[in-house]
C-alpha positions in Angstrom: -1.3 -32.2 -92.2 -1.4 -31.8 -96.2 -2.4 -34.3 -98.5 -0.8 -34.5 -102.1 -3.9 -37.0 -103.7 -6.1 -33.4 -104.3 -6.1 -30.8 -106.7 -5.7 -27.9 -104.6 -7.8 -26.2 -103.9 -9.9 -28.9 -105.4 -11.5 -27.3 -108.6 -9.8 -26.1 -111.8 -11.1 -22.6 -111.1 -10.8 -18.9 -111.4 -12.0 -16.1 -108.5 -14.4 -13.0 -109.8 -14.8 -10.2 -108.0 -16.4 -8.0 -110.7 -20.2 -9.4 -109.6 -23.5 -8.2 -111.9 -26.0 -7.0 -109.7 -28.3 -9.8 -111.7 -26.0 -12.6 -110.3 -25.8 -11.2 -106.8 -30.2 -11.0 -106.6 -30.0 -14.2 -107.8 -28.1 -15.8 -105.5 -29.7 -13.8 -103.0 -32.7 -15.4 -103.7 -31.3 -18.8 -103.6 -29.4 -18.4 -100.3 -32.3 -16.7 -98.5 -34.6 -19.9 -99.6 -31.9 -22.1 -97.8 -32.3 -20.1 -94.8 -29.3 -18.1 -94.9 -29.6 -14.4 -94.0 -27.4 -11.4 -93.1 -24.8 -12.1 -96.0 -22.9 -10.3 -98.3 -21.8 -12.0 -101.6 -18.1 -10.9 -102.0 -16.8 -13.0 -104.9 -17.4 -16.3 -107.0 -15.9 -19.2 -108.1 -16.3 -20.6 -111.6 -16.4 -23.8 -112.4 -16.8 -25.1 -116.0 -20.5 -23.9 -116.5 -21.5 -23.4 -112.7 -20.4 -20.6 -110.6 -20.5 -21.0 -106.9 -20.9 -17.4 -104.4 -18.4 -16.7 -101.9 -20.4 -15.2 -98.8 -19.1 -13.0 -95.8 -21.2 -14.8 -93.1 -22.3 -11.4 -90.7 -23.8 -13.6 -88.6 -20.4 -15.4 -87.4 -17.8 -12.7 -87.0 -17.6 -12.0 -90.9 -16.0 -15.2 -91.6 -16.2 -16.4 -95.3 -17.7 -19.1 -96.8 -18.2 -21.1 -100.2 -22.0 -22.2 -101.4 -22.1 -24.8 -103.6 -25.7 -25.2 -104.8 -25.2 -28.5 -106.5 -23.6 -30.9 -103.7 -23.6 -31.3 -99.9 -27.1 -30.9 -99.6 -26.5 -26.9 -100.4 -24.2 -26.8 -97.9 -21.9 -24.1 -97.1 -18.0 -24.9 -96.7 -15.6 -22.5 -94.5 -13.1 -20.7 -96.7 -11.6 -18.3 -94.4 -11.8 -16.4 -91.0 -12.0 -13.1 -92.2 -12.3 -10.9 -95.5 -8.4 -10.3 -95.0 -7.2 -13.9 -94.3 -9.4 -14.3 -97.4 -7.5 -11.7 -99.5 -3.9 -13.2 -98.3 -5.2 -16.6 -99.1 -6.0 -15.4 -102.5 -2.5 -13.9 -103.2 -0.8 -17.3 -101.6 -3.0 -19.5 -104.1 -2.1 -17.0 -107.0 2.1 -18.0 -106.3 1.1 -21.5 -105.6 -0.2 -21.4 -109.3 2.7 -19.6 -110.6 4.9 -22.7 -109.4 2.7 -25.0 -110.7 2.8 -23.4 -114.1 6.5 -23.1 -113.9 7.0 -26.7 -113.3 4.4 -27.3 -116.1 6.9 -24.8 -118.1 9.8 -27.1 -117.6 8.3 -29.9 -119.3 6.8 -31.6 -116.4 3.7 -33.8 -116.9 0.6 -32.0 -115.9 0.0 -34.6 -113.0 3.3 -33.8 -111.8 3.4 -30.4 -111.8 1.8 -30.2 -108.0 4.8 -31.1 -106.1 4.7 -31.7 -102.1 7.4 -28.8 -102.0 4.8 -26.5 -103.4 2.0 -27.8 -101.3 3.9 -27.9 -98.2 5.3 -24.3 -98.7 1.4 -22.8 -99.6 0.2 -24.4 -96.4 3.2 -23.4 -94.1 2.1 -19.8 -95.2 -1.5 -20.5 -94.9 -1.3 -22.0 -91.4 0.4 -18.4 -90.4 -2.6 -16.4 -91.9 -5.3 -18.8 -90.6 -5.1 -22.0 -88.7 -8.6 -22.9 -89.3 -8.5 -22.3 -92.9 -5.5 -24.9 -93.6 -7.3 -27.8 -91.8 -8.3 -30.8 -93.7 -12.1 -30.8 -94.9 -12.0 -27.2 -95.3 -12.2 -25.2 -99.0 -8.6 -24.8 -99.5 -7.8 -28.2 -98.1 -10.5 -30.4 -99.5 -10.8 -33.7 -101.7 -14.6 -34.5 -103.3 
């Protein structure tokens, strides 16, 4: 079940994939301090002045997690079950953003640009590639 009271995903963000070695080293040290091991940093989410890593957890079937060092007691949040599903999800998220921009360009107020049709279409696509990722409370379907 999807809900419309969240901003999907809940961050006004951008994904970054060309990460510097300095960033990877800094994040790696923080992750090791928090007892994460056997991971690979594959991307980052940029939100305002903060950047949160997206990691591949090699201990658990290469599932994809987002790590937020500022909330939830430095916890990990499930993103996708595999790198391939993460890539497909980003493509769907891009289509979602484009539909939202179209509504904005038509003159709709910003708070009305995310319609039930747009969210429903995205969730149908997400469920088709990764049932776990579409569940409420995970990265792609969450609310703070």
